[in-house]
N, C-alpha and C positions, 0 to 999 in steps of 0.2 A: 025334686027330688033331686038334694044336696050329694054327691057321691065324693068321698074323701078318696084318694090316693096315699096308698101308704109305702112305704120301704122299710120291712121288717130285715134287719139284721142279726140275723143270729152264730155267736159268736163263742168261740172255744177249743180247747187244746183237740188234738189228733184221738176220734175214739170217743169224743164227752157227749153226744147221741145228735150234732147239729143237723147232720142230713135226716136223718129219721124226724126233728120234730120239724124240721121242714117239711118233707114230704108229706106226713097227718095233716100238716097244716093247710096244703096246697090244696088235700084232699078234700077235706071241708071245706075250705073257699070256695070250692067249684062247683060246689053240692049250692052256692047264693049267689054266684057271681063270674063269669067266665074269665073276665081281664086279669088272671094273675101268673106271672113265671115264677119259673124258680130260678135260681142263680147257685150251685153248686161248686165253690172252689176249684174242685178234680173233674167235674164235666166242662169248666170254664178252661181248664189248662189242653183238654183232651179236646175242644172247639177250634183251639188254638194250633192242634197237633205239636202239642207239647214241645212247643219252640223255647221255651222257658227252662232253667231247671231251679234248684231253691236254694241258690247263692242269696243275699242278703238282695244284692243290686236288683235278680229276675224275681224276687220276692215282692220290690218294690211295685215293677211294673207291672206284675199281675194285679196284685193289691190296686193301682192305679187305673187299671181295667177293667177290675170289677166295680168301682167306685165314677167309674167314665158311665159304663155301660149301665146303673142302675138311673142315673142321673139322666141318659135317653128316655128309659123304659117309664121313671117318674115325670118325665115333659111330654110324653106323648099319652099317659093318662092310663099306664097300665101298673098294677100293684105287684110288686115285687116280695118272694120272701128270699132268703140269699144265707146258706150258709155258708160260712170263711170261716177259716183259723183268725185274720184280723189280727198281725201282729202287730201292726205301726199306728199308734196312738191318732196320728195327724191323719190318716185315712179317715178315721172315726169323726174327729174333730171335722174334716171336709166333708161328711155324709151332716153332718149335723148343719154345717154351714148353708149347704147347697142342696140336700133334699128336703122338697115341700112338709114331707110330714116321715119323719125320720125314727124310725123304732126301736130301739136297741138292746136284743138277752143278751147275755151274757147266761152261757153253760158253765156250771162249775164245779170239776170233777175231781177229784184230790188224784194228784199221780200217781196215786199206789193202785188205785182203779181201774187207772187206764191204761195202765201197766200192766195188771189182770184181765183187764179184756181182752185187749189189743187184737183189735178184727183183724187188721192189717198188716199186722206181722213188723208195722215200724218197730215197737219199741224194744220186741226182739231183737229186731238187729242193728237197734241200736246199741244195745248192749252185747250183744257179739261182737262189735268192732266191725257189721258191716258198711254201714251207713251214719255220717253224720249231719249236724243241721238238723235236728230233731226239736223241736219245739218243746220248752217245757222240759229238757234234755240238759243238751249242751248248745240251747237256741235261749235266751231271757223269751218268757211273753207277759208282757206288761197287762196286768188286766186292769179291765175296761176302770177308769174311777168312777163315771154315773152314768152305768147300764140304765136303764129303763125300767129294765127284768132281771131278775139274779136266781136264777134257776142250780139249787143245789141238786146235782146227779148222781145220788150216791145210793139210790133203792134202785126200784127193776123200771121194764122199759115204760109197764102200764103209767106209772107212776110219773116217768116223764110226758109220756105223750097225754097225761090228763091237761099239760097244760096248750093243747092244742085250741080247744074249742074256746078257751080264752083269747089267745092269740086269733083265731078268726075273726070273734066278736070286736075287737079292734078293727083289722082291715077293712068287717063288713058292715059296719055301724049304720053308713050311710046309704047302705043300697037297697034296706029293708024298707 
């Protein structure tokens, strides 16, 4: 049986639902096959002891780390579901050129909805002048030009999670 290894790159602004969807996809994939890893941008920062800030240079370094880690896992036959802001179009291009089976998902959520949800308090802190360098606010977020799937997340959490089964089938299609 042919097993296809895939890197699923879930991108969007903070609060769009990337980690929520990625966790559900991971849960569903593991019911069928165990060789899947979740990489979350925030988790990876912690793995490296938060050695990077949020300057553009630090963000580029973090993006490069994540791309390279996905390649390492991909080369070893491990499926990856990556939930990341993905500010840099060149990272997405690198992934398309260097990962065997790259699948890009853009969770498109209006900024007004993100500010209202604000699970991490990021947008509130920005609006209060406590922080800066927030993607979608004072940092440009280049929308992906050609994602494989765009999810408009303006509805409920359940509606977002309805996509998990479709994504799980994309990953596991060769293992059943």
